[in-house]
C-alpha positions as CSV (number, residue, x, y, z in Angstrom):
1,X,179.4,-79.1,-167.1
2,X,178.3,-82.1,-169.0
3,X,176.8,-82.5,-172.5
4,X,174.8,-85.3,-173.9
5,X,175.0,-86.2,-177.6
6,X,171.8,-86.0,-179.5
7,X,170.3,-89.5,-179.9
8,X,170.2,-90.7,-183.4
9,X,166.7,-91.5,-184.8
10,X,165.5,-95.1,-184.8
11,X,165.8,-97.0,-188.1
12,X,162.7,-96.8,-190.3
13,X,161.1,-99.7,-192.2
14,X,158.2,-100.3,-194.6
15,X,156.1,-103.4,-194.3
16,X,153.8,-104.5,-197.2
17,X,151.6,-107.4,-197.2
18,X,148.6,-109.2,-198.9
19,X,146.5,-112.1,-197.8
20,X,142.9,-113.4,-198.0
21,X,140.7,-110.8,-196.3
22,X,139.3,-111.7,-192.9
23,X,138.8,-110.0,-189.5
24,X,141.7,-109.5,-187.3
25,X,144.5,-108.8,-189.7
26,X,145.2,-105.1,-188.7
27,X,145.0,-106.1,-185.0
28,X,147.4,-109.0,-185.5
29,X,149.9,-107.0,-187.5
30,X,149.9,-103.9,-185.3
31,X,150.0,-106.0,-182.2
32,X,153.1,-107.9,-183.5
33,X,154.9,-104.6,-184.4
34,X,154.1,-102.9,-181.1
35,X,155.1,-106.1,-179.2
36,X,158.5,-105.8,-181.0
37,X,158.9,-102.2,-179.8
38,X,157.9,-100.6,-183.1
39,X,156.3,-97.2,-183.5
40,X,153.8,-97.1,-186.5
41,X,154.1,-93.8,-188.3
42,X,151.8,-94.6,-191.3
43,X,149.3,-97.3,-192.0
44,X,147.2,-97.8,-195.1
45,X,145.0,-100.8,-196.0
46,X,142.5,-101.9,-198.5
47,X,140.3,-104.9,-198.9
48,X,139.5,-105.7,-202.6
49,X,135.9,-106.7,-203.1
50,X,136.8,-108.1,-206.5
51,X,139.5,-110.6,-205.4
52,X,138.8,-110.9,-201.7
53,X,142.4,-109.9,-201.0
54,X,143.5,-107.6,-198.2
55,X,146.4,-105.2,-198.8
56,X,148.4,-103.2,-196.2
57,X,151.4,-100.9,-196.1
58,X,152.9,-99.9,-192.7
59,X,155.7,-97.4,-192.1
60,X,157.4,-97.8,-188.8
61,X,160.4,-96.9,-186.7
62,X,162.1,-99.1,-184.1
63,X,165.3,-99.9,-182.3
64,X,164.6,-103.6,-182.9
65,X,166.7,-105.3,-185.6
66,X,165.1,-106.4,-188.9
67,X,165.6,-110.0,-187.7
68,X,163.6,-109.3,-184.5
69,X,160.9,-107.7,-186.5
70,X,160.7,-110.6,-188.9
71,X,160.6,-113.1,-186.0
72,X,157.7,-111.1,-184.5
73,X,155.8,-111.0,-187.8
74,X,156.4,-114.6,-188.7
75,X,153.5,-116.2,-186.7
76,X,151.0,-113.5,-187.8
77,X,152.0,-114.1,-191.4
78,X,151.5,-117.8,-191.1
79,X,148.2,-117.4,-189.3
80,X,146.7,-115.2,-192.0
81,X,148.5,-116.8,-195.0
82,X,150.3,-113.5,-195.8
83,X,152.8,-112.7,-198.5
84,X,154.8,-109.9,-196.8
85,X,158.0,-108.0,-197.2
86,X,159.9,-105.8,-194.7
87,X,162.3,-103.4,-196.1
88,X,164.5,-100.6,-194.7
89,X,162.9,-97.3,-195.6
90,X,166.2,-95.8,-196.7
91,X,167.1,-98.8,-199.0
92,X,167.4,-97.7,-202.6
93,X,166.1,-99.8,-205.5
94,X,168.8,-100.8,-208.0
95,X,167.3,-99.8,-211.3
96,X,168.3,-100.4,-215.0
97,X,166.9,-97.9,-217.5
98,X,166.2,-98.9,-221.1
99,X,165.9,-96.3,-223.9
100,X,166.0,-95.9,-227.6
101,X,166.3,-92.5,-229.2
102,X,163.9,-90.2,-227.3
103,X,165.6,-88.5,-224.4
104,X,162.8,-86.8,-222.4
105,X,161.9,-89.6,-220.0
106,X,165.5,-90.6,-219.4
107,X,166.4,-87.0,-218.7
108,X,163.5,-86.6,-216.3
109,X,164.5,-89.7,-214.4
110,X,168.2,-88.8,-214.2
111,X,167.5,-85.3,-213.1
112,X,165.1,-86.4,-210.3
113,X,167.6,-89.1,-209.3
114,X,170.4,-86.6,-209.0
115,X,168.2,-84.2,-207.1
116,X,167.4,-86.9,-204.6
117,X,163.7,-87.2,-205.3
118,X,163.9,-90.9,-206.4
119,X,165.0,-93.6,-203.9
120,X,166.8,-95.5,-206.6
121,X,170.3,-96.3,-207.7
122,X,171.0,-96.3,-211.5
123,X,174.1,-98.3,-212.2
124,X,173.5,-98.8,-215.9
125,X,171.5,-97.6,-218.9
126,X,170.8,-99.9,-221.9
127,X,169.8,-98.8,-225.4
128,X,169.3,-100.4,-228.8
129,X,170.8,-97.2,-230.3
130,X,173.8,-95.0,-229.4
131,X,172.0,-91.6,-229.5
132,X,171.8,-91.1,-225.7
133,X,175.3,-92.3,-224.8
134,X,176.4,-88.7,-224.1
135,X,173.5,-88.0,-221.8
136,X,174.4,-91.1,-219.8
137,X,178.0,-89.9,-219.7
138,X,176.9,-86.5,-218.5
139,X,175.3,-88.1,-215.4
140,X,178.2,-90.5,-215.0
141,X,176.2,-93.6,-215.6
142,X,177.5,-96.7,-217.4
143,X,175.9,-97.1,-220.9
144,X,175.5,-100.3,-222.9
145,X,174.6,-100.4,-226.6
146,X,172.7,-103.7,-227.3
147,X,171.3,-103.6,-230.8
148,X,168.1,-105.6,-231.5
149,X,167.0,-107.3,-234.7
150,X,164.6,-110.1,-235.2
151,X,167.6,-112.4,-235.7
152,X,169.4,-111.2,-232.6
153,X,166.5,-110.6,-230.1
154,X,167.3,-113.7,-228.0
155,X,171.0,-112.8,-227.8
156,X,170.1,-109.2,-226.9
157,X,167.9,-110.4,-224.1
158,X,170.5,-112.8,-222.8
159,X,173.0,-109.8,-222.7
160,X,170.4,-107.8,-220.8
161,X,169.9,-110.6,-218.3
162,X,173.7,-110.8,-217.8
163,X,173.8,-107.0,-217.0
164,X,170.9,-107.3,-214.6
165,X,172.7,-110.1,-212.7
166,X,176.0,-108.3,-212.8
167,X,174.5,-105.1,-211.3
168,X,171.9,-106.8,-208.9
169,X,169.0,-105.1,-210.7
170,X,165.7,-105.1,-208.9
171,X,163.7,-102.8,-211.3
172,X,163.8,-102.2,-215.1
173,X,162.3,-99.0,-216.4
174,X,161.4,-98.7,-220.1
175,X,161.9,-95.0,-220.7
176,X,160.5,-94.9,-224.3
177,X,162.3,-98.1,-225.2
178,X,160.9,-98.9,-228.6
179,X,161.3,-102.7,-228.6
180,X,158.9,-105.4,-227.5
181,X,160.2,-107.7,-224.8
182,X,159.7,-111.4,-225.2
183,X,156.9,-113.1,-223.3
184,X,159.5,-115.1,-221.3
185,X,161.3,-111.9,-220.2
186,X,158.0,-110.2,-219.4
187,X,157.1,-113.2,-217.1
188,X,160.5,-113.0,-215.4
189,X,160.1,-109.3,-214.8
190,X,156.4,-109.4,-213.6
191,X,156.0,-106.5,-211.2
192,X,159.6,-105.4,-211.7
193,X,159.4,-103.6,-215.0
194,X,157.7,-100.3,-215.7
195,X,156.8,-98.9,-219.1
196,X,155.5,-95.5,-220.3
197,X,153.3,-94.8,-223.3
198,X,151.0,-92.1,-224.6
199,X,147.3,-92.3,-223.9
200,X,144.4,-91.1,-226.0
201,X,140.7,-91.6,-226.4
202,X,140.3,-93.0,-229.0
203,X,143.6,-95.0,-229.2
204,X,146.1,-94.2,-231.9
205,X,148.6,-96.9,-232.8
206,X,151.6,-97.0,-235.0
207,X,153.8,-94.1,-236.1
208,X,153.4,-90.5,-235.2
209,X,150.4,-91.0,-232.7
210,X,150.3,-87.3,-231.7
211,X,150.0,-86.3,-235.4
212,X,147.2,-88.9,-235.7
213,X,145.5,-87.4,-232.6
214,X,145.8,-83.9,-234.0
215,X,144.2,-85.0,-237.3
216,X,141.2,-86.3,-235.3
217,X,140.9,-83.2,-233.2
218,X,141.4,-84.9,-229.8
219,X,140.4,-82.9,-226.7
220,X,142.4,-84.9,-224.1
221,X,145.9,-86.3,-224.2
222,X,147.8,-88.2,-221.6
223,X,150.3,-90.7,-220.5
224,X,150.1,-94.1,-218.8
225,X,152.8,-95.7,-216.6
226,X,152.2,-99.5,-216.1
227,X,153.9,-102.7,-215.3
228,X,155.2,-104.7,-218.3
229,X,153.3,-107.9,-219.3
230,X,153.2,-110.0,-222.4
231,X,150.1,-108.1,-223.5
232,X,151.5,-105.0,-225.2
233,X,150.8,-101.8,-223.3
234,X,148.1,-103.5,-221.2
235,X,149.8,-104.2,-217.9
236,X,148.6,-103.1,-214.5
237,X,148.4,-99.3,-214.4
238,X,150.4,-97.4,-211.8
239,X,150.0,-93.8,-212.7
240,X,148.3,-91.7,-215.4
241,X,148.6,-88.0,-216.4
242,X,146.0,-86.2,-218.6
243,X,145.5,-82.6,-219.9
244,X,142.8,-80.9,-222.0
245,X,143.8,-79.5,-225.3
246,X,141.9,-77.7,-228.1
247,X,141.9,-77.2,-231.8
248,X,144.5,-74.4,-231.6
249,X,147.3,-76.8,-230.7
250,X,149.5,-77.9,-233.4
251,X,150.8,-81.5,-233.8
252,X,154.2,-80.4,-232.6
253,X,152.7,-78.7,-229.5
254,X,150.7,-81.9,-228.7
255,X,153.9,-83.9,-229.0
256,X,155.8,-81.5,-226.6
257,X,152.9,-81.6,-224.1
258,X,152.8,-85.4,-224.4
259,X,156.5,-85.7,-223.7
260,X,156.1,-83.7,-220.5
261,X,153.2,-85.8,-219.3
262,X,155.1,-89.0,-220.1
263,X,158.1,-87.9,-218.0
264,X,155.9,-86.9,-215.1
265,X,153.9,-90.1,-215.0
266,X,156.9,-92.3,-215.3
267,X,158.9,-90.5,-212.6
268,X,155.9,-90.8,-210.2
269,X,155.4,-94.5,-211.0
270,X,159.1,-95.2,-210.3
271,X,159.0,-93.2,-207.1
272,X,155.9,-95.1,-205.8
273,X,157.4,-98.4,-206.7
274,X,160.7,-97.6,-205.0
275,X,158.9,-96.6,-201.9
276,X,157.0,-99.9,-201.9
277,X,153.7,-98.3,-202.3
278,X,152.4,-100.4,-205.2
279,X,151.0,-103.9,-204.8
280,X,149.6,-106.1,-207.5
281,X,145.9,-107.2,-207.4
282,X,145.6,-109.4,-210.5
283,X,145.5,-107.1,-213.5
284,X,145.1,-104.0,-211.2
285,X,147.4,-102.2,-208.8
286,X,146.8,-101.0,-205.3
287,X,148.8,-97.8,-204.9
288,X,149.1,-96.4,-201.3
289,X,150.2,-92.9,-202.3
């Protein structure tokens, strides 16, 4: 009596690409992948009428090596002038989280990370205060206190860069980090740093925004997760959450609801980024969710 061991599943990859839109792109890409022995399990594409750019995300399985896949895709990429990336589907994005004093977004990220929802590794947390050191310790994550003043801002960002290099950081998440990054750092992190902030119509800036919103009797509150740019809170939007409220809500209740929305939007944005589902189209994002 003989037994055969169950064959292990073929490795999975995700392919993302963008290029000037023209006929034949999907045919060229799928033909190259099938020719390399790949099985396409998911395919999404979009042609932007505003920029004339074509975007595509393909999930695939194959017994071919990554080098063989890249060799098969090379001629197609050159023919269509593509910017493309092939990544192992199980590869986890090395992520640095920045915080100040508010714990809600950090706690949501760490909980979802521990539960296996987020395809990220979090080797380090950075804060300009010490308040959340115990929370980082609870999850067993390295914590660095880097204070920031107008006089020490450049030194603080140099220390941040050193940590990013030391830990091979691919993504920075500002989980209610209440400091403005320099234009130079924003440029360096373009498409690799995600921020979260409250969203209201009309907009309320400055201190205690939920109390300002309560005083004006807002009917909708929300949260926006976006990529960081030099324009404060105006980067390409990845995800938004919104909920209707009424006059019976207190300012404290609005604040609590807002915190929940902020955490939810930020976790979703990080998840989509880590799964290579977000592509930049100028000031906009294409999200293949």
